Backbone as XML, in Angstrom:
<?xml version="1.0"?>
<chain id="A" units="angstrom">
  <residue number="1" name="PHE">
    <atom name="N" x="-29.547" y="9.273" z="4.434"/>
    <atom name="CA" x="-30.664" y="9.634" z="3.595"/>
    <atom name="C" x="-30.186" y="10.180" z="2.251"/>
  </residue>
  <residue number="2" name="ALA">
    <atom name="N" x="-29.083" y="10.925" z="2.274"/>
    <atom name="CA" x="-28.595" y="11.566" z="1.050"/>
    <atom name="C" x="-28.231" y="10.544" z="-0.018"/>
  </residue>
  <residue number="3" name="ARG">
    <atom name="N" x="-27.595" y="9.438" z="0.371"/>
    <atom name="CA" x="-27.229" y="8.412" z="-0.616"/>
    <atom name="C" x="-28.466" y="7.787" z="-1.252"/>
  </residue>
  <residue number="4" name="TRP">
    <atom name="N" x="-29.469" y="7.542" z="-0.449"/>
    <atom name="CA" x="-30.716" y="6.989" z="-0.965"/>
    <atom name="C" x="-31.367" y="7.991" z="-1.912"/>
  </residue>
  <residue number="5" name="ALA">
    <atom name="N" x="-31.362" y="9.263" z="-1.524"/>
    <atom name="CA" x="-31.983" y="10.313" z="-2.337"/>
    <atom name="C" x="-31.282" y="10.441" z="-3.684"/>
  </residue>
  <residue number="6" name="ILE">
    <atom name="N" x="-29.959" y="10.328" z="-3.709"/>
    <atom name="CA" x="-29.213" y="10.407" z="-4.970"/>
    <atom name="C" x="-29.641" y="9.292" z="-5.909"/>
  </residue>
  <residue number="7" name="GLN">
    <atom name="N" x="-29.861" y="8.117" z="-5.374"/>
    <atom name="CA" x="-30.268" y="6.982" z="-6.213"/>
    <atom name="C" x="-31.673" y="7.172" z="-6.785"/>
  </residue>
  <residue number="8" name="GLN">
    <atom name="N" x="-32.522" y="7.895" z="-6.062"/>
    <atom name="CA" x="-33.906" y="8.067" z="-6.476"/>
    <atom name="C" x="-34.108" y="9.285" z="-7.386"/>
  </residue>
  <residue number="9" name="ALA">
    <atom name="N" x="-33.197" y="10.221" z="-7.337"/>
    <atom name="CA" x="-33.390" y="11.505" z="-8.014"/>
    <atom name="C" x="-33.151" y="11.422" z="-9.518"/>
  </residue>
  <residue number="10" name="ASN">
    <atom name="N" x="-33.871" y="12.243" z="-10.251"/>
    <atom name="CA" x="-33.639" y="12.410" z="-11.679"/>
    <atom name="C" x="-32.580" y="13.471" z="-11.929"/>
  </residue>
  <residue number="11" name="ILE">
    <atom name="N" x="-32.543" y="14.471" z="-11.058"/>
    <atom name="CA" x="-31.571" y="15.557" z="-11.172"/>
    <atom name="C" x="-30.960" y="15.780" z="-9.797"/>
  </residue>
  <residue number="12" name="VAL">
    <atom name="N" x="-29.624" y="15.843" z="-9.789"/>
    <atom name="CA" x="-28.912" y="16.118" z="-8.544"/>
    <atom name="C" x="-28.049" y="17.349" z="-8.790"/>
  </residue>
  <residue number="13" name="VAL">
    <atom name="N" x="-28.178" y="18.315" z="-7.908"/>
    <atom name="CA" x="-27.370" y="19.533" z="-8.014"/>
    <atom name="C" x="-26.498" y="19.590" z="-6.771"/>
  </residue>
  <residue number="14" name="TYR">
    <atom name="N" x="-25.199" y="19.576" z="-7.020"/>
    <atom name="CA" x="-24.274" y="19.772" z="-5.914"/>
    <atom name="C" x="-22.945" y="20.256" z="-6.460"/>
  </residue>
  <residue number="15" name="SER">
    <atom name="N" x="-22.068" y="20.635" z="-5.584"/>
    <atom name="CA" x="-20.789" y="21.218" z="-5.984"/>
    <atom name="C" x="-19.965" y="20.215" z="-6.786"/>
  </residue>
  <residue number="16" name="TYR">
    <atom name="N" x="-19.265" y="20.712" z="-7.791"/>
    <atom name="CA" x="-18.431" y="19.820" z="-8.593"/>
    <atom name="C" x="-17.284" y="19.242" z="-7.770"/>
  </residue>
  <residue number="17" name="HIS">
    <atom name="N" x="-17.001" y="19.829" z="-6.631"/>
    <atom name="CA" x="-15.981" y="19.257" z="-5.737"/>
    <atom name="C" x="-16.342" y="17.816" z="-5.373"/>
  </residue>
  <residue number="18" name="TYR">
    <atom name="N" x="-17.634" y="17.567" z="-5.216"/>
    <atom name="CA" x="-18.083" y="16.238" z="-4.820"/>
    <atom name="C" x="-17.841" y="15.187" z="-5.899"/>
  </residue>
  <residue number="19" name="LEU">
    <atom name="N" x="-17.668" y="15.618" z="-7.096"/>
    <atom name="CA" x="-17.442" y="14.677" z="-8.196"/>
    <atom name="C" x="-15.974" y="14.616" z="-8.617"/>
  </residue>
  <residue number="20" name="LEU">
    <atom name="N" x="-15.273" y="15.723" z="-8.516"/>
    <atom name="CA" x="-13.915" y="15.793" z="-9.049"/>
    <atom name="C" x="-12.821" y="15.495" z="-8.025"/>
  </residue>
  <residue number="21" name="ASP">
    <atom name="N" x="-13.043" y="15.814" z="-6.787"/>
    <atom name="CA" x="-12.023" y="15.555" z="-5.775"/>
    <atom name="C" x="-12.117" y="14.088" z="-5.363"/>
  </residue>
  <residue number="22" name="PRO">
    <atom name="N" x="-11.086" y="13.286" z="-5.671"/>
    <atom name="CA" x="-11.157" y="11.843" z="-5.410"/>
    <atom name="C" x="-11.446" y="11.495" z="-3.956"/>
  </residue>
  <residue number="23" name="LYS">
    <atom name="N" x="-10.929" y="12.292" z="-3.038"/>
    <atom name="CA" x="-11.148" y="12.000" z="-1.623"/>
    <atom name="C" x="-12.615" y="12.160" z="-1.243"/>
  </residue>
  <residue number="24" name="ILE">
    <atom name="N" x="-13.275" y="13.131" z="-1.841"/>
    <atom name="CA" x="-14.685" y="13.385" z="-1.542"/>
    <atom name="C" x="-15.575" y="12.493" z="-2.407"/>
  </residue>
  <residue number="25" name="ALA">
    <atom name="N" x="-15.224" y="12.358" z="-3.678"/>
    <atom name="CA" x="-16.062" y="11.605" z="-4.615"/>
    <atom name="C" x="-16.215" y="10.150" z="-4.205"/>
  </residue>
  <residue number="26" name="GLU">
    <atom name="N" x="-15.162" y="9.588" z="-3.635"/>
    <atom name="CA" x="-15.227" y="8.182" z="-3.213"/>
    <atom name="C" x="-16.352" y="7.950" z="-2.214"/>
  </residue>
  <residue number="27" name="VAL">
    <atom name="N" x="-16.599" y="8.935" z="-1.386"/>
    <atom name="CA" x="-17.637" y="8.808" z="-0.360"/>
    <atom name="C" x="-18.986" y="9.313" z="-0.858"/>
  </residue>
  <residue number="28" name="VAL">
    <atom name="N" x="-19.000" y="10.472" z="-1.475"/>
    <atom name="CA" x="-20.248" y="11.161" z="-1.780"/>
    <atom name="C" x="-20.837" y="10.755" z="-3.127"/>
  </residue>
  <residue number="29" name="SER">
    <atom name="N" x="-20.008" y="10.642" z="-4.148"/>
    <atom name="CA" x="-20.530" y="10.474" z="-5.506"/>
    <atom name="C" x="-20.622" y="9.032" z="-5.972"/>
  </residue>
  <residue number="30" name="LYS">
    <atom name="N" x="-20.229" y="8.092" z="-5.158"/>
    <atom name="CA" x="-20.247" y="6.708" z="-5.619"/>
    <atom name="C" x="-21.670" y="6.185" z="-5.841"/>
  </residue>
  <residue number="31" name="GLU">
    <atom name="N" x="-22.649" y="6.841" z="-5.268"/>
    <atom name="CA" x="-24.038" y="6.417" z="-5.444"/>
    <atom name="C" x="-24.636" y="6.942" z="-6.747"/>
  </residue>
  <residue number="32" name="LEU">
    <atom name="N" x="-23.953" y="7.856" z="-7.391"/>
    <atom name="CA" x="-24.438" y="8.442" z="-8.635"/>
    <atom name="C" x="-24.388" y="7.393" z="-9.743"/>
  </residue>
  <residue number="33" name="ALA">
    <atom name="N" x="-25.468" y="7.238" z="-10.464"/>
    <atom name="CA" x="-25.509" y="6.246" z="-11.548"/>
    <atom name="C" x="-24.512" y="6.616" z="-12.632"/>
  </residue>
  <residue number="34" name="ARG">
    <atom name="N" x="-23.932" y="5.611" z="-13.279"/>
    <atom name="CA" x="-22.912" y="5.844" z="-14.306"/>
    <atom name="C" x="-23.467" y="6.614" z="-15.507"/>
  </residue>
  <residue number="35" name="ASN">
    <atom name="N" x="-24.738" y="6.478" z="-15.766"/>
    <atom name="CA" x="-25.318" y="7.160" z="-16.925"/>
    <atom name="C" x="-25.918" y="8.513" z="-16.546"/>
  </residue>
  <residue number="36" name="SER">
    <atom name="N" x="-25.578" y="9.040" z="-15.406"/>
    <atom name="CA" x="-26.088" y="10.344" z="-14.974"/>
    <atom name="C" x="-25.491" y="11.461" z="-15.816"/>
  </residue>
  <residue number="37" name="VAL">
    <atom name="N" x="-26.285" y="12.490" z="-16.011"/>
    <atom name="CA" x="-25.812" y="13.691" z="-16.690"/>
    <atom name="C" x="-25.506" y="14.703" z="-15.600"/>
  </residue>
  <residue number="38" name="VAL">
    <atom name="N" x="-24.317" y="15.266" z="-15.678"/>
    <atom name="CA" x="-23.890" y="16.216" z="-14.658"/>
    <atom name="C" x="-23.650" y="17.567" z="-15.320"/>
  </residue>
  <residue number="39" name="VAL">
    <atom name="N" x="-24.221" y="18.601" z="-14.728"/>
    <atom name="CA" x="-24.021" y="19.964" z="-15.212"/>
    <atom name="C" x="-23.267" y="20.706" z="-14.118"/>
  </residue>
  <residue number="40" name="PHE">
    <atom name="N" x="-22.131" y="21.277" z="-14.509"/>
    <atom name="CA" x="-21.325" y="22.011" z="-13.544"/>
    <atom name="C" x="-21.656" y="23.493" z="-13.602"/>
  </residue>
  <residue number="41" name="ASP">
    <atom name="N" x="-21.982" y="24.034" z="-12.453"/>
    <atom name="CA" x="-22.125" y="25.477" z="-12.325"/>
    <atom name="C" x="-20.765" y="26.001" z="-11.874"/>
  </residue>
  <residue number="42" name="GLU">
    <atom name="N" x="-20.415" y="27.186" z="-12.246"/>
    <atom name="CA" x="-19.122" y="27.771" z="-11.900"/>
    <atom name="C" x="-17.970" y="26.934" z="-12.466"/>
  </residue>
  <residue number="43" name="ALA">
    <atom name="N" x="-18.152" y="26.428" z="-13.668"/>
    <atom name="CA" x="-17.164" y="25.533" z="-14.279"/>
    <atom name="C" x="-15.832" y="26.210" z="-14.559"/>
  </residue>
  <residue number="44" name="HIS">
    <atom name="N" x="-15.793" y="27.508" z="-14.577"/>
    <atom name="CA" x="-14.522" y="28.195" z="-14.837"/>
    <atom name="C" x="-13.495" y="27.941" z="-13.726"/>
  </residue>
  <residue number="45" name="ASN">
    <atom name="N" x="-13.931" y="27.415" z="-12.596"/>
    <atom name="CA" x="-13.011" y="27.106" z="-11.492"/>
    <atom name="C" x="-12.580" y="25.645" z="-11.460"/>
  </residue>
  <residue number="46" name="ILE">
    <atom name="N" x="-13.072" y="24.848" z="-12.395"/>
    <atom name="CA" x="-12.810" y="23.407" z="-12.354"/>
    <atom name="C" x="-11.320" y="23.084" z="-12.463"/>
  </residue>
  <residue number="47" name="ASP">
    <atom name="N" x="-10.613" y="23.766" z="-13.330"/>
    <atom name="CA" x="-9.196" y="23.433" z="-13.512"/>
    <atom name="C" x="-8.414" y="23.618" z="-12.215"/>
  </residue>
  <residue number="48" name="ASN">
    <atom name="N" x="-8.677" y="24.701" z="-11.490"/>
    <atom name="CA" x="-7.986" y="24.910" z="-10.208"/>
    <atom name="C" x="-8.363" y="23.848" z="-9.189"/>
  </residue>
  <residue number="49" name="THR">
    <atom name="N" x="-9.619" y="23.459" z="-9.186"/>
    <atom name="CA" x="-10.066" y="22.418" z="-8.259"/>
    <atom name="C" x="-9.388" y="21.095" z="-8.572"/>
  </residue>
  <residue number="50" name="CYS">
    <atom name="N" x="-9.288" y="20.754" z="-9.841"/>
    <atom name="CA" x="-8.610" y="19.510" z="-10.228"/>
    <atom name="C" x="-7.145" y="19.537" z="-9.821"/>
  </residue>
  <residue number="51" name="ILE">
    <atom name="N" x="-6.496" y="20.646" z="-10.068"/>
    <atom name="CA" x="-5.083" y="20.780" z="-9.695"/>
    <atom name="C" x="-4.924" y="20.660" z="-8.187"/>
  </residue>
  <residue number="52" name="ASP">
    <atom name="N" x="-5.774" y="21.346" z="-7.440"/>
    <atom name="CA" x="-5.697" y="21.300" z="-5.984"/>
    <atom name="C" x="-5.972" y="19.900" z="-5.441"/>
  </residue>
  <residue number="53" name="SER">
    <atom name="N" x="-6.947" y="19.220" z="-6.009"/>
    <atom name="CA" x="-7.318" y="17.905" z="-5.481"/>
    <atom name="C" x="-6.262" y="16.844" z="-5.770"/>
  </residue>
  <residue number="54" name="MET">
    <atom name="N" x="-5.461" y="17.049" z="-6.804"/>
    <atom name="CA" x="-4.437" y="16.070" z="-7.148"/>
    <atom name="C" x="-3.042" y="16.506" z="-6.686"/>
  </residue>
  <residue number="55" name="SER">
    <atom name="N" x="-2.965" y="17.600" z="-5.963"/>
    <atom name="CA" x="-1.684" y="18.112" z="-5.493"/>
    <atom name="C" x="-1.372" y="17.551" z="-4.115"/>
  </residue>
  <residue number="56" name="VAL">
    <atom name="N" x="-0.093" y="17.489" z="-3.836"/>
    <atom name="CA" x="0.365" y="17.028" z="-2.533"/>
    <atom name="C" x="1.261" y="18.114" z="-1.945"/>
  </residue>
  <residue number="57" name="LYS">
    <atom name="N" x="1.020" y="18.426" z="-0.709"/>
    <atom name="CA" x="1.851" y="19.420" z="-0.051"/>
    <atom name="C" x="2.915" y="18.682" z="0.754"/>
  </residue>
  <residue number="58" name="ILE">
    <atom name="N" x="4.169" y="18.935" z="0.412"/>
    <atom name="CA" x="5.280" y="18.292" z="1.107"/>
    <atom name="C" x="5.980" y="19.343" z="1.953"/>
  </residue>
  <residue number="59" name="THR">
    <atom name="N" x="5.947" y="19.124" z="3.243"/>
    <atom name="CA" x="6.584" y="20.057" z="4.165"/>
    <atom name="C" x="7.919" y="19.498" z="4.631"/>
  </residue>
  <residue number="60" name="ARG">
    <atom name="N" x="8.722" y="20.331" z="5.210"/>
    <atom name="CA" x="10.014" y="19.899" z="5.747"/>
    <atom name="C" x="9.799" y="18.863" z="6.852"/>
  </residue>
  <residue number="61" name="LYS">
    <atom name="N" x="8.775" y="19.078" z="7.656"/>
    <atom name="CA" x="8.456" y="18.137" z="8.736"/>
    <atom name="C" x="8.125" y="16.758" z="8.162"/>
  </residue>
  <residue number="62" name="LEU">
    <atom name="N" x="7.359" y="16.721" z="7.081"/>
    <atom name="CA" x="7.005" y="15.454" z="6.444"/>
    <atom name="C" x="8.250" y="14.759" z="5.901"/>
  </residue>
  <residue number="63" name="VAL">
    <atom name="N" x="9.129" y="15.521" z="5.256"/>
    <atom name="CA" x="10.364" y="14.945" z="4.723"/>
    <atom name="C" x="11.218" y="14.397" z="5.868"/>
  </residue>
  <residue number="64" name="ASP">
    <atom name="N" x="11.328" y="15.142" z="6.943"/>
    <atom name="CA" x="12.117" y="14.688" z="8.095"/>
    <atom name="C" x="11.555" y="13.394" z="8.676"/>
  </residue>
  <residue number="65" name="ARG">
    <atom name="N" x="10.230" y="13.313" z="8.782"/>
    <atom name="CA" x="9.605" y="12.095" z="9.300"/>
    <atom name="C" x="9.838" y="10.918" z="8.351"/>
  </residue>
  <residue number="66" name="CYS">
    <atom name="N" x="9.811" y="11.178" z="7.054"/>
    <atom name="CA" x="10.068" y="10.120" z="6.074"/>
    <atom name="C" x="11.504" y="9.623" z="6.182"/>
  </residue>
  <residue number="67" name="VAL">
    <atom name="N" x="12.441" y="10.542" z="6.316"/>
    <atom name="CA" x="13.848" y="10.165" z="6.456"/>
    <atom name="C" x="14.030" y="9.326" z="7.718"/>
  </residue>
  <residue number="68" name="GLU">
    <atom name="N" x="13.379" y="9.727" z="8.793"/>
    <atom name="CA" x="13.451" y="8.975" z="10.050"/>
    <atom name="C" x="12.872" y="7.569" z="9.872"/>
  </residue>
  <residue number="69" name="SER">
    <atom name="N" x="11.750" y="7.474" z="9.183"/>
    <atom name="CA" x="11.125" y="6.173" z="8.944"/>
    <atom name="C" x="12.009" y="5.275" z="8.091"/>
  </residue>
  <residue number="70" name="VAL">
    <atom name="N" x="12.637" y="5.853" z="7.087"/>
    <atom name="CA" x="13.541" y="5.071" z="6.233"/>
    <atom name="C" x="14.719" y="4.563" z="7.065"/>
  </residue>
  <residue number="71" name="GLY">
    <atom name="N" x="15.241" y="5.413" z="7.939"/>
    <atom name="CA" x="16.332" y="4.996" z="8.823"/>
    <atom name="C" x="15.921" y="3.830" z="9.710"/>
  </residue>
  <residue number="72" name="MET">
    <atom name="N" x="14.718" y="3.908" z="10.255"/>
    <atom name="CA" x="14.219" y="2.815" z="11.101"/>
    <atom name="C" x="14.065" y="1.534" z="10.291"/>
  </residue>
  <residue number="73" name="LEU">
    <atom name="N" x="13.570" y="1.663" z="9.061"/>
    <atom name="CA" x="13.423" y="0.489" z="8.201"/>
    <atom name="C" x="14.778" y="-0.127" z="7.873"/>
  </residue>
  <residue number="74" name="GLU">
    <atom name="N" x="15.769" y="0.706" z="7.605"/>
    <atom name="CA" x="17.110" y="0.200" z="7.308"/>
    <atom name="C" x="17.661" y="-0.600" z="8.491"/>
  </residue>
  <residue number="75" name="LYS">
    <atom name="N" x="17.471" y="-0.071" z="9.697"/>
    <atom name="CA" x="17.938" y="-0.780" z="10.903"/>
    <atom name="C" x="17.223" y="-2.115" z="11.053"/>
  </residue>
  <residue number="76" name="GLU">
    <atom name="N" x="15.920" y="-2.111" z="10.829"/>
    <atom name="CA" x="15.144" y="-3.354" z="10.961"/>
    <atom name="C" x="15.572" y="-4.374" z="9.916"/>
  </residue>
  <residue number="77" name="ILE">
    <atom name="N" x="15.832" y="-3.913" z="8.706"/>
    <atom name="CA" x="16.279" y="-4.819" z="7.638"/>
    <atom name="C" x="17.626" y="-5.435" z="7.997"/>
  </residue>
  <residue number="78" name="GLU">
    <atom name="N" x="18.545" y="-4.630" z="8.503"/>
    <atom name="CA" x="19.858" y="-5.144" z="8.904"/>
    <atom name="C" x="19.724" y="-6.166" z="10.026"/>
  </residue>
  <residue number="79" name="LYS">
    <atom name="N" x="18.847" y="-5.877" z="10.976"/>
    <atom name="CA" x="18.617" y="-6.808" z="12.085"/>
    <atom name="C" x="18.080" y="-8.138" z="11.554"/>
  </residue>
  <residue number="80" name="LEU">
    <atom name="N" x="17.103" y="-8.052" z="10.656"/>
    <atom name="CA" x="16.530" y="-9.276" z="10.079"/>
    <atom name="C" x="17.556" y="-10.043" z="9.255"/>
  </residue>
  <residue number="81" name="LYS">
    <atom name="N" x="18.401" y="-9.319" z="8.528"/>
    <atom name="CA" x="19.452" y="-9.981" z="7.752"/>
    <atom name="C" x="20.382" y="-10.768" z="8.675"/>
  </residue>
  <residue number="82" name="GLU">
    <atom name="N" x="20.775" y="-10.143" z="9.792"/>
    <atom name="CA" x="21.656" y="-10.823" z="10.739"/>
    <atom name="C" x="20.980" y="-12.057" z="11.323"/>
  </residue>
  <residue number="83" name="GLU">
    <atom name="N" x="19.719" y="-11.904" z="11.736"/>
    <atom name="CA" x="18.984" y="-13.039" z="12.309"/>
    <atom name="C" x="18.845" y="-14.151" z="11.279"/>
  </residue>
  <residue number="84" name="ASN">
    <atom name="N" x="18.479" y="-13.786" z="10.060"/>
    <atom name="CA" x="18.309" y="-14.795" z="9.018"/>
    <atom name="C" x="19.634" y="-15.448" z="8.657"/>
  </residue>
  <residue number="85" name="SER">
    <atom name="N" x="20.705" y="-14.681" z="8.663"/>
    <atom name="CA" x="22.025" y="-15.231" z="8.368"/>
    <atom name="C" x="22.415" y="-16.252" z="9.424"/>
  </residue>
  <residue number="86" name="THR">
    <atom name="N" x="22.167" y="-15.918" z="10.676"/>
    <atom name="CA" x="22.474" y="-16.840" z="11.778"/>
    <atom name="C" x="21.635" y="-18.107" z="11.654"/>
  </residue>
  <residue number="87" name="LYS">
    <atom name="N" x="20.344" y="-17.954" z="11.378"/>
    <atom name="CA" x="19.469" y="-19.122" z="11.208"/>
    <atom name="C" x="19.923" y="-19.965" z="10.025"/>
  </residue>
  <residue number="88" name="LEU">
    <atom name="N" x="20.246" y="-19.310" z="8.923"/>
    <atom name="CA" x="20.679" y="-20.023" z="7.730"/>
    <atom name="C" x="21.976" y="-20.775" z="7.993"/>
  </residue>
  <residue number="89" name="GLN">
    <atom name="N" x="22.900" y="-20.155" z="8.692"/>
    <atom name="CA" x="24.166" y="-20.817" z="9.031"/>
    <atom name="C" x="23.898" y="-22.047" z="9.894"/>
  </residue>
  <residue number="90" name="GLY">
    <atom name="N" x="23.000" y="-21.924" z="10.857"/>
    <atom name="CA" x="22.634" y="-23.062" z="11.706"/>
    <atom name="C" x="22.011" y="-24.192" z="10.895"/>
  </residue>
  <residue number="91" name="GLU">
    <atom name="N" x="21.104" y="-23.847" z="10.000"/>
    <atom name="CA" x="20.472" y="-24.866" z="9.150"/>
    <atom name="C" x="21.495" y="-25.533" z="8.240"/>
  </residue>
  <residue number="92" name="TYR">
    <atom name="N" x="22.417" y="-24.749" z="7.735"/>
    <atom name="CA" x="23.472" y="-25.295" z="6.873"/>
    <atom name="C" x="24.330" y="-26.283" z="7.655"/>
  </residue>
  <residue number="93" name="GLN">
    <atom name="N" x="24.691" y="-25.923" z="8.879"/>
    <atom name="CA" x="25.499" y="-26.830" z="9.702"/>
    <atom name="C" x="24.752" y="-28.131" z="9.984"/>
  </residue>
  <residue number="94" name="LYS">
    <atom name="N" x="23.447" y="-28.040" z="10.254"/>
    <atom name="CA" x="22.639" y="-29.244" z="10.476"/>
    <atom name="C" x="22.618" y="-30.118" z="9.225"/>
  </residue>
  <residue number="95" name="LEU">
    <atom name="N" x="22.469" y="-29.485" z="8.067"/>
    <atom name="CA" x="22.444" y="-30.214" z="6.805"/>
    <atom name="C" x="23.766" y="-30.936" z="6.570"/>
  </residue>
  <residue number="96" name="VAL">
    <atom name="N" x="24.871" y="-30.232" z="6.750"/>
    <atom name="CA" x="26.195" y="-30.834" z="6.552"/>
    <atom name="C" x="26.394" y="-31.994" z="7.526"/>
  </residue>
  <residue number="97" name="GLU">
    <atom name="N" x="25.997" y="-31.789" z="8.777"/>
    <atom name="CA" x="26.139" y="-32.859" z="9.774"/>
    <atom name="C" x="25.266" y="-34.057" z="9.402"/>
  </residue>
  <residue number="98" name="GLY">
    <atom name="N" x="24.046" y="-33.786" z="8.951"/>
    <atom name="CA" x="23.161" y="-34.882" z="8.532"/>
    <atom name="C" x="23.740" y="-35.640" z="7.353"/>
  </residue>
  <residue number="99" name="LEU">
    <atom name="N" x="24.319" y="-34.951" z="6.394"/>
    <atom name="CA" x="24.950" y="-35.622" z="5.252"/>
    <atom name="C" x="26.162" y="-36.443" z="5.698"/>
  </residue>
  <residue number="100" name="ARG">
    <atom name="N" x="26.946" y="-35.894" z="6.632"/>
    <atom name="CA" x="28.109" y="-36.630" z="7.138"/>
    <atom name="C" x="27.682" y="-37.905" z="7.829"/>
  </residue>
  <residue number="101" name="VAL">
    <atom name="N" x="26.659" y="-37.829" z="8.678"/>
    <atom name="CA" x="26.156" y="-39.013" z="9.392"/>
    <atom name="C" x="25.610" y="-40.027" z="8.404"/>
  </residue>
  <residue number="102" name="ALA">
    <atom name="N" x="24.876" y="-39.575" z="7.404"/>
    <atom name="CA" x="24.319" y="-40.490" z="6.395"/>
    <atom name="C" x="25.436" y="-41.181" z="5.627"/>
  </residue>
  <residue number="103" name="GLN">
    <atom name="N" x="26.486" y="-40.449" z="5.295"/>
    <atom name="CA" x="27.621" y="-41.036" z="4.575"/>
    <atom name="C" x="28.327" y="-42.078" z="5.443"/>
  </residue>
  <residue number="104" name="GLU">
    <atom name="N" x="28.497" y="-41.771" z="6.721"/>
    <atom name="CA" x="29.134" y="-42.729" z="7.634"/>
    <atom name="C" x="28.306" y="-44.003" z="7.735"/>
  </residue>
  <residue number="105" name="ARG">
    <atom name="N" x="26.972" y="-43.865" z="7.797"/>
    <atom name="CA" x="26.097" y="-45.057" z="7.875"/>
    <atom name="C" x="26.231" y="-45.904" z="6.609"/>
  </residue>
  <residue number="106" name="ARG">
    <atom name="N" x="26.245" y="-45.226" z="5.455"/>
    <atom name="CA" x="26.393" y="-45.969" z="4.211"/>
    <atom name="C" x="27.715" y="-46.724" z="4.174"/>
  </residue>
  <residue number="107" name="GLU">
    <atom name="N" x="28.771" y="-46.067" z="4.616"/>
    <atom name="CA" x="30.084" y="-46.729" z="4.615"/>
    <atom name="C" x="30.092" y="-47.890" z="5.589"/>
  </residue>
  <residue number="108" name="THR">
    <atom name="N" x="29.452" y="-47.725" z="6.745"/>
    <atom name="CA" x="29.372" y="-48.794" z="7.749"/>
    <atom name="C" x="28.581" y="-49.978" z="7.204"/>
  </residue>
  <residue number="109" name="GLU">
    <atom name="N" x="27.475" y="-49.683" z="6.525"/>
    <atom name="CA" x="26.629" y="-50.744" z="5.951"/>
    <atom name="C" x="27.373" y="-51.507" z="4.855"/>
  </residue>
  <residue number="110" name="GLN">
    <atom name="N" x="28.195" y="-50.813" z="4.088"/>
    <atom name="CA" x="28.953" y="-51.472" z="3.027"/>
    <atom name="C" x="30.008" y="-52.404" z="3.599"/>
  </residue>
  <residue number="111" name="VAL">
    <atom name="N" x="30.598" y="-52.006" z="4.729"/>
    <atom name="CA" x="31.603" y="-52.857" z="5.371"/>
    <atom name="C" x="30.968" y="-54.118" z="5.910"/>
  </residue>
  <residue number="112" name="LEU">
    <atom name="N" x="29.782" y="-54.006" z="6.460"/>
    <atom name="CA" x="29.103" y="-55.192" z="7.043"/>
    <atom name="C" x="28.664" y="-56.067" z="5.928"/>
  </residue>
</chain>
């Protein structure tokens, strides 16, 4: 109902968090018309809200999990490189063998 009401209203009063915090605004404020006029109450707190909404908290646990994930990715990449190298070597051998057979046929045909 709230989204419908926002579209119908001439004036909408709500916390500036709903407009400035990207995580909240994407859900709540997307129904607001582009030509809407917005008046912020308690605007002296806007700068802190903007800083908080665009900040990222990095903990030691998060860094450790990222390092672990990178390690897993490195292992997977090495595994794929080995598999692809083996496949490529096999394809190369098939190509060389096919060229050798084709050359032998050409030489045989020339003799006949």
